[in-house]
C-alpha positions as a Markdown table, in Angstrom:
| # | Residue | x | y | z |
|---|---|---|---|---|
| 1 | Met | 23.4 | 19.3 | 10.0 |
| 2 | Thr | 25.0 | 16.1 | 9.0 |
| 3 | Asn | 22.9 | 13.1 | 10.3 |
| 4 | Ser | 25.7 | 9.7 | 10.9 |
| 5 | Ile | 23.9 | 6.8 | 9.5 |
| 6 | Gln | 25.1 | 3.3 | 10.3 |
| 7 | Arg | 25.0 | -0.2 | 8.1 |
| 8 | Gly | 21.2 | -1.1 | 8.0 |
| 9 | Phe | 19.9 | 2.3 | 8.1 |
| 10 | Arg | 16.5 | 2.6 | 6.3 |
| 11 | Gly | 14.7 | 5.9 | 6.3 |
| 12 | Lys | 12.3 | 8.5 | 4.2 |
| 13 | Leu | 14.6 | 10.5 | 1.8 |
| 14 | Gly | 12.3 | 13.8 | 2.3 |
| 15 | Gln | 13.0 | 13.7 | 6.0 |
| 16 | Tyr | 16.3 | 14.9 | 5.4 |
| 17 | Leu | 16.4 | 17.0 | 2.2 |
| 18 | Asn | 14.3 | 17.9 | -0.4 |
| 19 | Asp | 14.3 | 15.0 | -2.8 |
| 20 | Ser | 12.7 | 16.7 | -5.7 |
| 21 | Lys | 16.1 | 18.7 | -6.3 |
| 22 | Asp | 19.4 | 18.0 | -7.8 |
| 23 | Leu | 20.9 | 15.5 | -5.2 |
| 24 | Thr | 24.8 | 14.9 | -5.0 |
| 25 | Ile | 26.2 | 11.7 | -3.8 |
| 26 | Gln | 29.9 | 11.5 | -2.7 |
| 27 | Ile | 31.9 | 8.4 | -2.1 |
| 28 | Ser | 35.2 | 9.2 | -0.7 |
| 29 | Ile | 38.0 | 6.1 | -0.3 |
| 30 | Asp | 41.1 | 6.1 | 1.5 |
| 31 | Gly | 42.9 | 2.8 | 0.4 |
| 32 | Asp | 45.8 | 1.6 | -1.8 |
| 33 | Ala | 44.1 | 0.1 | -4.6 |
| 34 | Asn | 42.0 | 1.0 | -7.6 |
| 35 | Tyr | 38.3 | 1.6 | -7.4 |
| 36 | Asp | 35.4 | 1.8 | -9.2 |
| 37 | Thr | 32.3 | 3.5 | -8.6 |
| 38 | Cys | 29.0 | 2.7 | -10.4 |
| 39 | Cys | 25.3 | 3.7 | -10.4 |
| 40 | Phe | 23.0 | 1.3 | -11.2 |
| 41 | Gly | 19.3 | 2.4 | -12.2 |
| 42 | Leu | 17.1 | -0.8 | -11.6 |
| 43 | Asp | 13.7 | -1.7 | -12.5 |
| 44 | Ala | 10.9 | -3.0 | -10.0 |
| 45 | Gln | 12.5 | -6.3 | -10.6 |
| 46 | Glu | 15.8 | -5.1 | -9.1 |
| 47 | Lys | 17.2 | -5.5 | -12.5 |
| 48 | Leu | 19.0 | -3.6 | -15.0 |
| 49 | Ser | 16.7 | -3.4 | -17.7 |
| 50 | Asp | 18.1 | -0.7 | -19.7 |
| 51 | Asp | 21.8 | -0.5 | -19.7 |
| 52 | Arg | 21.7 | 3.4 | -20.5 |
| 53 | Tyr | 20.9 | 3.9 | -16.8 |
| 54 | Met | 24.4 | 2.1 | -15.8 |
| 55 | Val | 26.6 | 5.1 | -14.9 |
| 56 | Phe | 30.2 | 4.7 | -14.7 |
| 57 | Tyr | 33.5 | 6.1 | -15.7 |
| 58 | Asn | 32.7 | 4.2 | -19.4 |
| 59 | Gln | 29.4 | 5.8 | -19.3 |
| 60 | Lys | 29.2 | 8.9 | -17.5 |
| 61 | Ala | 25.4 | 10.2 | -17.9 |
| 62 | Ser | 21.8 | 8.5 | -18.1 |
| 63 | Pro | 20.3 | 9.2 | -21.4 |
| 64 | Asn | 18.5 | 12.6 | -20.3 |
| 65 | Asn | 21.1 | 13.4 | -17.9 |
| 66 | Glu | 18.8 | 12.6 | -14.7 |
| 67 | Ile | 22.0 | 10.9 | -13.2 |
| 68 | Thr | 25.9 | 12.0 | -14.2 |
| 69 | Gln | 29.0 | 11.1 | -13.0 |
| 70 | Asn | 31.1 | 14.1 | -11.9 |
| 71 | Asp | 34.4 | 12.3 | -10.7 |
| 72 | Ser | 35.9 | 9.0 | -10.5 |
| 73 | Gly | 38.4 | 6.8 | -8.7 |
| 74 | Lys | 39.0 | 7.2 | -4.9 |
| 75 | Asn | 36.9 | 10.9 | -4.8 |
| 76 | Ser | 33.7 | 9.8 | -6.8 |
| 77 | Ser | 30.6 | 12.0 | -6.8 |
| 78 | Tyr | 27.1 | 11.4 | -8.9 |
| 79 | Thr | 24.5 | 14.3 | -9.4 |
| 80 | Phe | 21.2 | 12.8 | -9.9 |
| 81 | Asn | 17.6 | 14.2 | -9.8 |
| 82 | Leu | 14.8 | 11.6 | -8.8 |
| 83 | Ser | 12.3 | 13.3 | -10.3 |
| 84 | Lys | 13.2 | 13.2 | -13.7 |
| 85 | Leu | 13.8 | 9.6 | -13.6 |
| 86 | Pro | 11.7 | 7.2 | -16.0 |
| 87 | Ala | 8.7 | 5.4 | -14.2 |
| 88 | Ser | 10.8 | 2.2 | -15.4 |
| 89 | Val | 13.6 | 3.2 | -13.0 |
| 90 | Asn | 12.6 | 2.3 | -9.3 |
| 91 | Lys | 15.9 | 2.3 | -8.0 |
| 92 | Leu | 19.5 | 3.6 | -7.8 |
| 93 | Ala | 22.1 | 1.1 | -6.3 |
| 94 | Phe | 25.5 | 3.0 | -5.7 |
| 95 | Thr | 28.3 | 0.6 | -6.0 |
| 96 | Ile | 32.0 | 0.2 | -5.4 |
| 97 | Ser | 34.5 | -2.4 | -6.6 |
| 98 | Val | 38.3 | -3.1 | -6.3 |
| 99 | Asp | 39.7 | -2.8 | -9.9 |
| 100 | Gly | 42.6 | -5.4 | -10.0 |
| 101 | Glu | 44.5 | -6.6 | -6.4 |
| 102 | Gly | 43.3 | -6.0 | -3.2 |
| 103 | Val | 39.6 | -6.3 | -1.1 |
| 104 | Met | 37.7 | -3.9 | 0.8 |
| 105 | Ser | 39.0 | -5.1 | 4.3 |
| 106 | Gln | 42.2 | -3.2 | 3.1 |
| 107 | Val | 40.3 | 0.3 | 3.0 |
| 108 | Arg | 41.2 | 2.6 | 5.7 |
| 109 | Arg | 38.3 | 4.6 | 5.7 |
| 110 | Leu | 35.1 | 4.6 | 3.3 |
| 111 | Thr | 32.6 | 7.7 | 3.6 |
| 112 | Val | 29.6 | 7.9 | 1.2 |
| 113 | Ser | 27.8 | 11.3 | 2.0 |
| 114 | Leu | 24.7 | 12.6 | 0.4 |
| 115 | Ala | 23.6 | 16.3 | 0.1 |
| 116 | Glu | 21.3 | 18.9 | -1.9 |
| 117 | Lys | 23.2 | 20.4 | -4.8 |
| 118 | Lys | 22.6 | 24.0 | -4.2 |
| 119 | Gly | 24.2 | 27.0 | -5.7 |
| 120 | Lys | 27.9 | 26.7 | -6.5 |
| 121 | Leu | 28.1 | 23.8 | -4.3 |
| 122 | Ser | 30.8 | 21.6 | -6.1 |
| 123 | Ser | 30.6 | 18.1 | -6.9 |
| 124 | Leu | 32.8 | 17.2 | -4.1 |
| 125 | Phe | 31.6 | 18.8 | -1.0 |
| 126 | Ser | 32.7 | 19.0 | 2.5 |
| 127 | Ala | 31.4 | 17.0 | 5.6 |
| 128 | Lys | 29.6 | 20.1 | 6.8 |
| 129 | Asp | 27.6 | 20.2 | 3.8 |
| 130 | Ala | 26.3 | 16.7 | 4.1 |
| 131 | Ala | 22.5 | 15.7 | 4.9 |
| 132 | Leu | 23.5 | 11.8 | 5.4 |
| 133 | Ser | 26.8 | 10.6 | 5.7 |
| 134 | Leu | 27.7 | 6.8 | 6.2 |
| 135 | Glu | 31.4 | 5.8 | 7.4 |
| 136 | Leu | 33.0 | 2.5 | 7.3 |
| 137 | Ala | 36.5 | 0.5 | 7.6 |
| 138 | Gly | 38.1 | -2.4 | 6.5 |
| 139 | Thr | 37.4 | -3.6 | 9.5 |
| 140 | Asp | 33.5 | -3.9 | 8.5 |
| 141 | Phe | 34.4 | -6.5 | 5.6 |
| 142 | Ser | 36.4 | -9.2 | 4.8 |
| 143 | Asn | 37.3 | -10.7 | 1.3 |
| 144 | Glu | 34.9 | -8.6 | -0.7 |
| 145 | Lys | 35.8 | -7.1 | -4.0 |
| 146 | Ala | 32.5 | -5.3 | -4.6 |
| 147 | Leu | 29.8 | -3.7 | -2.7 |
| 148 | Ile | 26.6 | -2.2 | -2.9 |
| 149 | Ala | 26.9 | 0.9 | -0.5 |
| 150 | Ile | 23.7 | 3.0 | -1.0 |
| 151 | Glu | 20.2 | 2.1 | -2.3 |
| 152 | Ile | 17.8 | 4.8 | -2.8 |
| 153 | Tyr | 14.3 | 3.5 | -4.0 |
| 154 | Arg | 10.8 | 4.1 | -4.5 |
| 155 | Lys | 8.1 | 3.0 | -2.0 |
| 156 | Asp | 5.3 | 5.2 | -2.2 |
| 157 | Glu | 7.8 | 7.8 | -1.7 |
| 158 | Trp | 11.7 | 7.8 | -1.8 |
| 159 | Arg | 13.5 | 6.1 | 0.4 |
| 160 | Leu | 17.1 | 5.1 | 1.5 |
| 161 | Ser | 18.7 | 2.0 | 2.5 |
| 162 | Ala | 22.5 | 1.9 | 3.6 |
| 163 | Val | 23.3 | -1.7 | 2.6 |
| 164 | Ala | 27.1 | -1.4 | 2.9 |
| 165 | Ser | 27.5 | -5.3 | 2.3 |
| 166 | Gly | 29.0 | -7.0 | -0.6 |
| 167 | Phe | 30.7 | -10.4 | -2.3 |
| 168 | Asp | 33.7 | -11.2 | -4.0 |
| 169 | Gly | 33.4 | -10.4 | -7.7 |
| 170 | Gly | 34.3 | -7.2 | -8.7 |
| 171 | Leu | 32.5 | -4.7 | -11.3 |
| 172 | Ala | 31.6 | -7.7 | -13.3 |
| 173 | Ala | 30.0 | -9.8 | -10.4 |
| 174 | Leu | 28.0 | -6.7 | -9.5 |
| 175 | Leu | 26.8 | -6.1 | -13.4 |
| 176 | His | 25.9 | -10.1 | -13.3 |
| 177 | His | 23.8 | -9.6 | -9.9 |
| 178 | Tyr | 21.9 | -6.9 | -11.5 |
| 179 | Gly | 21.0 | -9.1 | -14.6 |
| 180 | Gly | 23.3 | -7.0 | -17.2 |
| 181 | Glu | 25.8 | -8.6 | -19.7 |
| 182 | Val | 29.2 | -8.9 | -19.0 |
| 183 | Ala | 31.4 | -8.6 | -22.3 |
| 184 | Glu | 32.8 | -12.2 | -23.3 |
| 185 | Ala | 36.5 | -11.2 | -22.4 |
| 186 | Thr | 35.7 | -10.4 | -18.9 |
| 187 | Pro | 36.8 | -13.7 | -16.8 |
| 188 | Pro | 34.0 | -15.2 | -14.7 |
| 189 | Gln | 33.5 | -13.8 | -11.4 |
| 190 | Pro | 32.4 | -15.7 | -7.9 |
| 191 | Ala | 28.5 | -15.6 | -7.7 |
| 192 | Pro | 27.5 | -13.5 | -4.8 |
| 193 | Lys | 27.5 | -15.1 | -1.4 |
| 194 | Val | 24.3 | -15.4 | 0.0 |
| 195 | Glu | 25.4 | -15.4 | 3.5 |
| 196 | Glu | 27.0 | -11.8 | 2.9 |
| 197 | Thr | 25.1 | -10.1 | 0.2 |
| 198 | Pro | 21.0 | -9.8 | 0.8 |
| 199 | Ser | 19.0 | -9.6 | -2.3 |
| 200 | Pro | 18.6 | -5.4 | -3.4 |
| 201 | Ser | 15.0 | -6.0 | -2.1 |
| 202 | Ser | 15.5 | -7.2 | 0.8 |
| 203 | Pro | 16.6 | -5.8 | 4.3 |
| 204 | Val | 19.8 | -6.3 | 6.0 |
| 205 | Ser | 18.4 | -9.0 | 8.0 |
| 206 | Ser | 21.0 | -11.5 | 9.4 |
| 207 | Lys | 20.8 | -11.8 | 13.0 |
| 208 | Val | 23.8 | -9.6 | 13.5 |
| 209 | Ser | 22.0 | -6.6 | 11.9 |
| 210 | Leu | 18.9 | -7.1 | 13.9 |
| 211 | Glu | 20.8 | -7.1 | 17.2 |
| 212 | Lys | 22.8 | -4.2 | 15.7 |
| 213 | Arg | 19.8 | -1.9 | 14.8 |
| 214 | Leu | 18.0 | -2.7 | 18.1 |
| 215 | Lys | 21.0 | -2.3 | 20.2 |
| 216 | Asp | 21.6 | 1.3 | 18.6 |
| 217 | Glu | 17.9 | 2.3 | 18.0 |
| 218 | Ala | 15.8 | 0.6 | 20.8 |
| 219 | Pro | 18.2 | -1.1 | 23.4 |
| 220 | Glu | 15.4 | -1.9 | 26.0 |
| 221 | Leu | 14.2 | -4.7 | 23.2 |
| 222 | Leu | 17.8 | -5.9 | 22.4 |
| 223 | Ser | 16.9 | -9.4 | 24.8 |
| 224 | Leu | 14.5 | -10.2 | 21.9 |
| 225 | Ala | 16.8 | -10.2 | 18.9 |
| 226 | Lys | 18.4 | -13.7 | 19.6 |
| 227 | Pro | 15.2 | -15.7 | 20.6 |
| 228 | Leu | 13.7 | -14.3 | 17.3 |
| 229 | Ser | 16.8 | -15.0 | 15.2 |
| 230 | Val | 16.9 | -18.7 | 16.3 |
| 231 | Cys | 13.3 | -19.0 | 15.4 |
| 232 | Leu | 13.7 | -17.2 | 11.8 |
| 233 | Lys | 16.4 | -19.4 | 11.4 |
| 234 | Lys | 14.6 | -22.6 | 12.2 |
| 235 | Asn | 11.6 | -21.6 | 10.0 |
| 236 | Lys | 13.8 | -20.6 | 7.0 |
| 237 | Leu | 12.3 | -17.1 | 7.3 |
| 238 | Thr | 15.9 | -15.1 | 7.7 |
| 239 | Asp | 15.5 | -13.4 | 4.5 |
| 240 | Thr | 12.0 | -13.3 | 4.1 |
| 241 | Val | 10.6 | -9.7 | 3.4 |
| 242 | Ala | 6.8 | -8.8 | 4.3 |
| 243 | Arg | 4.8 | -6.1 | 5.3 |
| 244 | Val | 4.1 | -6.4 | 9.6 |
| 245 | Ala | 0.5 | -5.1 | 11.0 |
| 246 | Leu | -0.6 | -5.3 | 14.2 |
| 247 | Val | -4.6 | -5.3 | 15.1 |
| 248 | Leu | -5.3 | -4.4 | 18.7 |
| 249 | Asp | -8.8 | -5.1 | 20.3 |
| 250 | Ile | -9.5 | -2.0 | 22.5 |
| 251 | Ser | -13.2 | -3.4 | 23.5 |
| 252 | Gly | -14.1 | -2.6 | 27.0 |
| 253 | Ser | -13.4 | -6.2 | 28.3 |
| 254 | Met | -9.8 | -5.4 | 27.4 |
| 255 | Ile | -9.2 | -2.4 | 30.1 |
| 256 | Tyr | -7.3 | -4.5 | 32.4 |
| 257 | Arg | -4.9 | -5.4 | 29.6 |
| 258 | Tyr | -4.1 | -1.9 | 29.1 |
| 259 | Gln | -3.9 | -0.9 | 32.7 |
| 260 | Asp | -1.5 | -3.9 | 33.4 |
| 261 | Gly | 0.9 | -3.1 | 30.4 |
| 262 | Ala | 0.1 | -6.4 | 28.5 |
| 263 | Val | -0.9 | -4.5 | 25.5 |
| 264 | Gln | 2.1 | -2.4 | 25.3 |
| 265 | Asp | 3.8 | -5.7 | 25.9 |
| 266 | Val | 2.5 | -6.9 | 22.7 |
| 267 | Val | 3.7 | -4.0 | 20.9 |
| 268 | Asn | 7.1 | -4.2 | 22.0 |
| 269 | Lys | 7.6 | -7.8 | 20.9 |
| 270 | Thr | 6.1 | -7.2 | 17.7 |
| 271 | Val | 8.6 | -4.4 | 16.7 |
| 272 | Pro | 11.5 | -6.7 | 16.3 |
| 273 | Leu | 9.1 | -8.6 | 13.7 |
| 274 | Ala | 9.2 | -5.5 | 11.6 |
| 275 | Val | 12.7 | -4.7 | 11.7 |
| 276 | Gln | 13.2 | -8.1 | 10.5 |
| 277 | Phe | 10.7 | -8.5 | 8.0 |
| 278 | Asp | 9.9 | -4.6 | 6.8 |
| 279 | Asp | 12.3 | -3.0 | 4.2 |
| 280 | Asp | 11.3 | 0.3 | 6.4 |
| 281 | Gly | 11.3 | -1.7 | 9.6 |
| 282 | Glu | 7.9 | 0.0 | 10.0 |
| 283 | Leu | 4.6 | -1.8 | 11.9 |
| 284 | Asp | 1.4 | -0.7 | 10.6 |
| 285 | Leu | -1.1 | -0.4 | 13.5 |
| 286 | Trp | -4.7 | -0.6 | 13.7 |
| 287 | Tyr | -6.9 | -0.4 | 16.9 |
| 288 | Phe | -10.5 | -1.7 | 16.7 |
| 289 | Gly | -13.4 | -1.8 | 18.9 |
| 290 | Gly | -16.9 | -1.0 | 17.3 |
| 291 | Trp | -15.2 | 1.1 | 14.9 |
| 292 | Cys | -11.6 | 0.6 | 14.1 |
| 293 | Gln | -8.8 | 3.4 | 13.7 |
| 294 | Arg | -5.5 | 3.2 | 11.8 |
| 295 | Met | -2.6 | 4.8 | 13.9 |
| 296 | Asp | 0.7 | 6.2 | 13.0 |
| 297 | Ser | 3.2 | 3.5 | 11.8 |
| 298 | Ile | 5.4 | 2.0 | 15.0 |
| 299 | Asn | 9.2 | 1.8 | 14.7 |
| 300 | Thr | 12.2 | 1.7 | 17.1 |
| 301 | Gly | 12.2 | 5.2 | 17.7 |
| 302 | Asn | 8.4 | 5.6 | 18.6 |
| 303 | Tyr | 7.3 | 2.1 | 19.9 |
| 304 | Lys | 7.0 | 3.2 | 23.4 |
| 305 | Asn | 4.1 | 5.2 | 22.1 |
| 306 | Gly | 2.6 | 2.1 | 20.7 |
| 307 | Val | -0.2 | 2.2 | 23.5 |
| 308 | Pro | -1.4 | 6.0 | 23.3 |
| 309 | Asp | -1.3 | 7.9 | 26.5 |
| 310 | Asn | -5.3 | 8.6 | 25.6 |
| 311 | Trp | -5.8 | 5.0 | 25.5 |
| 312 | Gln | -9.2 | 5.3 | 27.3 |
| 313 | Gln | -10.7 | 8.0 | 25.2 |
| 314 | Leu | -9.5 | 6.1 | 22.3 |
| 315 | Met | -11.3 | 2.8 | 23.8 |
| 316 | Thr | -14.4 | 5.2 | 24.1 |
| 317 | Asn | -14.5 | 6.6 | 20.7 |
| 318 | Leu | -14.1 | 3.1 | 19.1 |
| 319 | Gly | -17.4 | 2.0 | 20.7 |
| 320 | Gly | -16.5 | -0.2 | 23.7 |
| 321 | Tyr | -17.3 | -3.7 | 22.1 |
| 322 | Asn | -15.7 | -5.6 | 19.3 |
| 323 | Asn | -16.3 | -5.8 | 15.9 |
| 324 | Glu | -13.9 | -7.9 | 14.0 |
| 325 | Pro | -15.1 | -7.3 | 10.2 |
| 326 | Val | -14.9 | -4.0 | 10.4 |
| 327 | Val | -10.9 | -3.9 | 11.0 |
| 328 | Met | -10.5 | -7.1 | 8.8 |
| 329 | Thr | -12.0 | -5.1 | 5.9 |
| 330 | Glu | -9.5 | -2.0 | 6.2 |
| 331 | Val | -6.7 | -4.6 | 6.4 |
| 332 | Ile | -7.7 | -6.4 | 3.0 |
| 333 | Asn | -8.1 | -3.0 | 1.7 |
| 334 | Glu | -4.9 | -2.3 | 2.6 |
| 335 | Tyr | -2.8 | -5.1 | 1.7 |
| 336 | Ser | -4.8 | -6.5 | -1.4 |
| 337 | Gly | -2.7 | -5.3 | -3.9 |
| 338 | Ser | 0.7 | -5.4 | -2.0 |
| 339 | Glu | 3.3 | -7.1 | -4.0 |
| 340 | Leu | 5.1 | -8.5 | -0.5 |
| 341 | Pro | 2.9 | -10.6 | 1.6 |
| 342 | Ala | 1.8 | -9.4 | 4.8 |
| 343 | Tyr | 1.7 | -10.9 | 8.0 |
| 344 | Val | -1.0 | -9.7 | 10.5 |
| 345 | Leu | -1.0 | -10.6 | 14.0 |
| 346 | Phe | -4.5 | -10.0 | 15.2 |
| 347 | Ile | -5.0 | -9.7 | 19.1 |
| 348 | Thr | -8.4 | -9.9 | 20.7 |
| 349 | Asp | -9.8 | -11.0 | 24.3 |
| 350 | Gly | -12.5 | -12.9 | 22.3 |
| 351 | Gly | -16.4 | -12.2 | 22.5 |
| 352 | Val | -16.3 | -13.3 | 18.7 |
| 353 | Ser | -20.0 | -13.1 | 17.5 |
| 354 | Gln | -20.0 | -12.3 | 14.0 |
| 355 | Glu | -18.8 | -15.8 | 12.8 |
| 356 | Ser | -20.1 | -15.7 | 9.3 |
| 357 | Glu | -18.8 | -12.4 | 8.4 |
| 358 | Ile | -15.4 | -13.1 | 9.6 |
| 359 | Lys | -15.6 | -16.7 | 7.9 |
| 360 | Gln | -16.4 | -15.2 | 4.6 |
| 361 | Leu | -13.8 | -12.3 | 4.8 |
| 362 | Leu | -11.1 | -14.8 | 5.6 |
| 363 | Ile | -12.2 | -17.1 | 2.3 |
| 364 | Glu | -12.2 | -13.9 | 0.3 |
| 365 | Ala | -8.7 | -13.1 | 1.6 |
| 366 | Ser | -7.6 | -16.5 | 1.1 |
| 367 | Arg | -6.7 | -15.5 | -2.6 |
| 368 | Leu | -4.3 | -12.4 | -1.3 |
| 369 | Pro | -1.3 | -12.2 | 0.1 |
| 370 | Ile | -2.1 | -11.8 | 3.2 |
| 371 | Phe | -1.6 | -14.2 | 6.6 |
| 372 | Trp | -3.7 | -13.9 | 9.4 |
| 373 | Gln | -2.1 | -14.9 | 12.9 |
| 374 | Phe | -4.8 | -14.6 | 15.6 |
| 375 | Val | -4.0 | -14.6 | 18.9 |
| 376 | Gly | -6.2 | -14.9 | 21.9 |
| 377 | Leu | -5.0 | -12.6 | 25.2 |
| 378 | Gly | -6.4 | -13.6 | 28.4 |
| 379 | Gly | -10.3 | -14.1 | 27.2 |
| 380 | Ser | -12.8 | -16.5 | 26.0 |
| 381 | Gly | -15.4 | -17.1 | 23.4 |
| 382 | Tyr | -13.1 | -16.9 | 20.4 |
| 383 | Gly | -15.9 | -18.9 | 18.0 |
| 384 | Val | -14.6 | -19.2 | 14.5 |
| 385 | Leu | -11.2 | -18.5 | 15.6 |
| 386 | Glu | -11.2 | -21.8 | 17.2 |
| 387 | Arg | -12.2 | -23.8 | 14.1 |
| 388 | Leu | -9.6 | -22.5 | 11.4 |
| 389 | Asp | -8.3 | -25.6 | 11.1 |
| 390 | Thr | -11.2 | -27.2 | 9.7 |
| 391 | Met | -12.7 | -24.0 | 7.7 |
| 392 | Lys | -13.7 | -25.0 | 4.2 |
| 393 | Gly | -13.9 | -22.9 | 1.1 |
| 394 | Arg | -10.6 | -21.1 | 1.3 |
| 395 | Tyr | -8.0 | -21.4 | -1.7 |
| 396 | Val | -5.5 | -21.7 | 1.0 |
| 397 | Asp | -5.1 | -21.9 | 4.5 |
| 398 | Asn | -4.4 | -18.3 | 5.5 |
| 399 | Ala | -4.8 | -18.0 | 9.0 |
| 400 | Asn | -3.6 | -19.5 | 12.6 |
| 401 | Phe | -5.1 | -19.0 | 16.4 |
| 402 | Phe | -3.8 | -19.9 | 19.7 |
| 403 | Ala | -4.6 | -18.4 | 23.3 |
| 404 | Leu | -2.7 | -16.9 | 25.9 |
| 405 | Asp | -3.2 | -15.8 | 29.3 |
| 406 | Asp | -0.6 | -13.3 | 29.0 |
| 407 | Phe | 2.4 | -12.7 | 26.3 |
| 408 | Arg | 4.6 | -12.7 | 29.3 |
| 409 | Ser | 3.5 | -16.1 | 30.7 |
| 410 | Val | 5.9 | -18.0 | 27.8 |
| 411 | Ser | 9.2 | -17.6 | 27.1 |
| 412 | Asp | 10.1 | -15.4 | 24.1 |
| 413 | Thr | 11.4 | -18.2 | 21.9 |
| 414 | Glu | 8.3 | -20.2 | 22.5 |
| 415 | Leu | 6.1 | -17.0 | 21.4 |
| 416 | Tyr | 8.2 | -16.3 | 18.4 |
| 417 | Asp | 8.0 | -20.1 | 17.5 |
| 418 | Arg | 4.1 | -20.2 | 17.8 |
| 419 | Leu | 3.7 | -16.6 | 16.2 |
| 420 | Leu | 5.7 | -18.0 | 13.1 |
| 421 | Asn | 4.7 | -21.7 | 13.1 |
| 422 | Glu | 2.7 | -21.5 | 10.3 |
| 423 | Phe | 3.4 | -18.6 | 8.2 |
| 424 | Pro | 6.3 | -20.4 | 6.3 |
| 425 | Asp | 3.6 | -23.1 | 5.1 |
| 426 | Trp | 1.4 | -20.3 | 3.9 |
| 427 | Leu | 4.2 | -18.7 | 2.1 |
| 428 | Lys | 5.2 | -21.8 | 0.2 |
| 429 | Lys | 1.5 | -22.6 | -0.8 |
| 430 | Ala | 0.7 | -18.9 | -1.6 |
| 431 | Lys | 3.9 | -19.2 | -4.0 |
| 432 | Ser | 2.7 | -22.3 | -5.5 |
| 433 | Lys | -0.8 | -20.9 | -6.0 |
| 434 | Arg | 0.6 | -17.8 | -8.0 |
| 435 | Ile | -0.5 | -15.5 | -4.8 |
| 436 | Leu | 2.8 | -14.1 | -4.5 |
C-alpha cells in the first residue's frame, strides 16, 4: 500500500519499509525543460565532505556502490543501501535542478516515490509498488531552478523528510549550498533564498508550513498556529531547531488540574512548539511525583492521549508528592550530550521543598544545552523557582519562571510570548559561551 506524503512530512523510515534492504527512489517529472537529478551524501555538518558521494549523471555510483543512479532525466531512479553507507555519511539529499531555460513552476507534475527493491522489481516501478510517494505540481513553486526533494537522515535511526523546497540557482547552486567546489567555467549562481530554502538540518518551519501541518494532522490545534508564528517571528526563532520536552507534575495536589482538563490543555498548546522546533515534530514527555516516568513521545497523531486514561493510577504509582530533582536529573541525562539545544517546559503547582538540590542541578546544567522554562499552574510555594533571576553560580542564566492560575486564563499570543520570552537570550549566550 502506498502512503501519500506531503511537503513538510517527517517520519521514521522503518515504519514504512525495511531500511536495511536495498531501496529505490524514483523521480518522475512531467515538464518541458531538461532536468538533472542528484543524490548528495552529506556529513554531520550537512556538507559534501567527500565528493565521491555526489551521485549524478556524470558519476553514477558512490565508491562501493552504496548509491547508484540507474536512470536519469525526466524519469530518474537511484538504488541505495543505508546499512552499507560509511559512518561519515549522515544524510542523503535527493535533488532536482533545471538544466538551461525554465523554472520549477512550469512543471506540470512531479512525483517522488520510495520502495524496497524486491526480486525483479525494476529501477522504474509503478505507483502500487511504492511505500511512500510525494506528489507536487508547478503551483507549489515560483522561480526556483533547483529544489531539495527528499532527505533521508540518521537520528538514532534512519528518518525521512519531505523538504520539497528550493532556490533560484541550478545544480551549481546546489553544489555550493552543500559546500562542494564548482568548476571555474561554471557561472556564479544566485545564493539560496533564506525565506524559501530552510537549512537541510532545519524543519520546514515557516508560518505556512506550520499551519499546513496542523491543518492536515491536528486541525483542532490550527488556531494556535498564528499566535505562535507571530511570537516566533518577533523573537527571531522561526528557523530555530531544538528538542522540546514537557515535564508534568502529577502529585496529589494536581488532581483537580487533571480532572478539569487543564493539564491536557498544556499538552495541546505545547505540541505546536514541538512541530515548529523539533525536526521530527515530537515532544518528549515526563511525568513526575515522588518518582518519575518517561512516556512515549507526543506528536500531532497522538497528542490527545498526552494525559493517559489511567492518569489516576499513574499518580498513585509515582508517589503522590513532588520530587523535582529526580525528574530534572533524568532530563539532564537525556540532553547533556545533545548537539541541539533543548527547550524544557516544566509544569508544577508548587510545594517546592528541595531547594538546595534544585539549585545545584540548575548550576550544573548551566554548562549544558538545556533551557528550563518553569511554569506554576494554579498553586503556591514555588520557592527557589521564584528566585531564579537572582540565582548565583551559573555559567549562563538557563531558566525562567512565571505562574498562571490556568493556561486558559491568558490569550494564546500572550502565553507563547511568556513561554519564549527568555529563550532567545539564552540561545545567544549559550552560543557565545560555546555551549552550542
